[in-house]
N, C-alpha and C positions, 0 to 999 in steps of 0.2 A: 521596188528594186533598185533602177537605177537611180534612184535619188539616195539611197542606203550608200552604194559604191561613192556617189558624186561627194557624198557629205564626209565620207570615211579618208577620200582623198582630200579634200578640203582640210580635215583635222592634221592630218599628216602632214600636210604642206605647210600648215601653221606651226607645227611642231617644230619641223626642221628651220623654219625663218626664226623661230623663239631661241631654238639653240646656236644658231649662228650669231646671234645678236648678243648671249649672253656668253659665248666663248671670246667673241670681240672686245666685250666690257670687262671679263676677267683678266684678258691679256693687258688691256690698257690698265688697267688698275694695278697690277704686279710690275708691268714695265713702269710704271709712275712713281712706286713707290721704293723699288729695286735698284733704279736708277741704272750706274754702270757695274754694279759690285755682282760679284757671282751668287752671293747669297746674304740675307736679310733677315736677321733675327728678330722678330718684331715685338711690339708691345702687348699683342693681343696672345695670351699663354697658348703654348705648344703649337705657334702659327711661325713658320718660315717661309719665305720667299728666295726663288733660284732663279738665275737667267745664264744660260752659255749662248755665246755667239759662234759656236763651230762645232762640228761634231769632235768626241773626244775617242782615245782608245779605252777600254774597259779598266775600270777604277774600281779596287778592291774597298769595300765598306761595309758597317752593320747598320741595316736599317732595323729602327726599333718598332713597335706595332704603329701605324701610320696609315691615311690614306694620302695618296699623292695623285692632285690633278693638274694636267697640262693642257692650258686652251691653245697652246701654240708650240709646234714643235713634235720631237720623237723620242723615245727612250727605248732602251733595251735595257733589262736586268737577267742575270744567269745564278741560280739558285741550285747549284750541284750541275747535274748536265740538264738539269730542265731550263727554257729560255722564256722569259715575260716581254710581251711589247706593249707599250701602249703609248697613247697620244692625245689628240681633242678629243677622240671619240670613246676612247676608256680611260680609267682611272686604275691606279694600283693600289691594292689594301694589302699589308702585312701585318698578320695578327701577333708575331712572336717576334724577338732577336733574330735576326738573320743574317749570319755574313755573307754577302754577295758579291757580283762584280757587277755594276752600273756602267752605263755608258749612252753619250749622247749620239742619235744618229741623224737627227737631222736640225740643223741651226744654221743661220748666219747671222752677218751684221744687220743687215735688212730684217730680218727676220727671225729674231732669236727664239731659243727653246724657252720657254716660261712656265714655271712650274709652282704650286704653292703646296706646303706638306704640312700637314696635321697630325701632331703625335695622339694617339689614342691614349686615354686613360680605363682602363680595363674596369675601374670601377665606376665610371659612368654608366660603360657597357652593359655591368651586371645589374645596375640600378635601373636604365629602361628594361631589362627583360624582367626584371620583377614585377612590372607594372601589369596589371591584366588586359589592359587595352592596346598592348601593344601584339598586333596580329603573330602566329609561330610563322615563322622561316621552313621553308625546307629542310629538313634534316641532314649535316655535312654528309659527303662520301667519307668513308675511313680512311681510304689511300691519297685524299686531296690533300695539298702542301699546304702549309699558313702563309702562301703568299697566293696573290692571283689578281686578274684583271674582271672588269666588269664595266659596262655602257654608262657612259656619263649621262644621265638623263637631265632633261630640265629642271626638275625640283632640286637635284643638286646641286646642279651649276649654280642655281640661282641663289641656294644657301651659301656655296663658297663665295660666290660674289658679296651678297651682303657681308659674310666674316671679313674679308680683305677690306670693304668699305668702311669698315669701322677705323681702319688707319687714319681716314679723314676727320674723323671726330673721337678723339682719343677718349673725351668726357663718359661717351659711353660703354668703351670697352668694359669696366667690371661689371656693370651690371648684364649687357646684350651678347657679350663673346659666350658666356658660358650656355646660355638660352641656343646661341645659333650652331656652337657646337655639338649640342645635344640633338639637334636637327638634323645633322651632318652624319652622328653616328645612327640617329633611328633612318635616314636613307639608305645609309648601309646595309644596316641590318634586314632591310627590305629585298635588296637585291641578292642576286645568284651568289655572291661570295659571303653574304653575311652570315650563312650556315657555319660556318668555320669559326668565324668570331664568335659567334654564339655559342658554338659548343666548348672553346678556350675559354668563354668567361663562364660558364654551368659551372658549378661544384658538383665535384662527384665524375663528372664526364671524364671520359680516358684521355680526351683531348687536353681537358683541365689538367689532368695529372701528368701529362708528357709537358706542357706550358712550365707548370711548376719545377720540373726538372731540369728544363731548358733555362729559366730562370737563376735556377741554383747554379747551374755548372757556367752561367754568364760571370756571376758573382765570384767563382772559386776556380776559374778556368788556369790561372798561376802555380795551382800547386798539384801534387799529386793526387790523382783523382782514378779510383776503381768505377768499374761500370755497376758493381753489386750497391756502390754508395749511392750512385746518381738513382738506382731504381729505388731503394728505401726511400730515399727523398720523395719519387712520384708514387710508391705506394703501389707499386707493380712489381711482379718477377722479371728476370733480365731478358728472358727472351720476348717478352710483353714488349718492354719498353723499348727492344731494339725496334720491333717493327711499327710501333707508334710514333717513335723518334724519327726514324727515316721517313716515315708517312708525312711528318709535318715539316722535316729540314731539309729532307733528301741525302740527308748522311747519318752516321752512326752517332753515339756520344762522344765517342774519342775522335772522331774526324771534326767535328763540331767543336770540341776544344782545342786542336791543333789550330783550325783556321782564326779562333779567337785570339789565341796567342798570336798566331802572324800577324794578322791585320792590326793589333794592338801593338805591336812591334814595330811595323811599317808606320803607323801613327805618329809614335813615339820619336821615331828616326827623323819622319820629315816635319813635324811640327816643331818638338821641342830641343831638335839637334842633337841628340845622345847617340852614342856610337853603337856598332852592332851587337859589340860584346856586353853594354851597358842594356840594351833592348832585349837582347836573350836571357839575361838574368833576371830582369823585371818581368817578365812573363813566364817563367817558369823552367826556362832552358838550363840545364848543369853543363852540356856540351856543348861549344862554339860551333864546332863541326857538325854536329848535327843540326843545329840551328839554322847555319849556311846551306846544308844542303836540304833540310825541307822549305827554307826559304826561296830557294833558286828554283826549285819545281814546280812552287806556288804561282810566283812573280816571274820565272823566267829569265832571271838574272840576278846574281850576287846582291846581297843587301846592301851594301854602299854605293854600287854601281846602279842598283836601280833608283837609288833615293835620288841621285845625282840626276839621272834622267828624269826622272820626275820633277824633281827642280826648275831643270832646264825647259823643259815643258810647260810648266805653270809660268814662269817668268816669261816664254815666248808668248 
């Protein structure tokens, strides 16, 4: 009996040591390739690396289906009224396009917040689910959102290290990146958050139907949309759509449309330099005063003042 306890303790100790080694190795590789940049789009398909050297204020952005692993630092993501925290011990999984507010909580020049983001191909998820040798995960809880955190395991970290490590041997990327990406998706599907991703990728599932409506609304947010039209895309009744849509996104379809409009308008002003009236028209607003009012309510400042402050913060 005592021998069993000692064996379990030694196993846990070795696992903890291996986790520490892999976090350090992944952090080293990300730091090596990202350099002093805040973001690097890599030659590995769908993989980007990120680095921040100080805590940030909440930044509105839309997260696509993705896995974000942080070997160093800590971040917070707000989805509606829900907050998700992830760091070296937990990764973030996003299963559908979601407008969120993201912020860095722990970072410094000496110990920057380092992250890798791998965007997910739902077709790859569906392909893996079609295999008979993939064990079934626990069914997704109906009211869980399409975003969550889960423990960063040894096997997941090991695969992430190998994926980033391909940047050292670019000739291997075309052959090996897809294999390692599939391994990462497999590891995620076996974790506690994999159930939601599985449901969204499963044809006919209510989560899949709702995800189809979300994707359609993402493509059509700039035009007038009725909830009945979105429900028809999903193949649901209006009340059923409302229930499942809010469960996945923490907002109603029309709130989702409004957030997509405002996030896109802000990005157009920040990145492309267009004025508030032009941005409002592009994303579907017919009234400049309504745009200013809703923008101020969401971001806390009128459009152009918010953009000036954001640019000043970035330059600093």
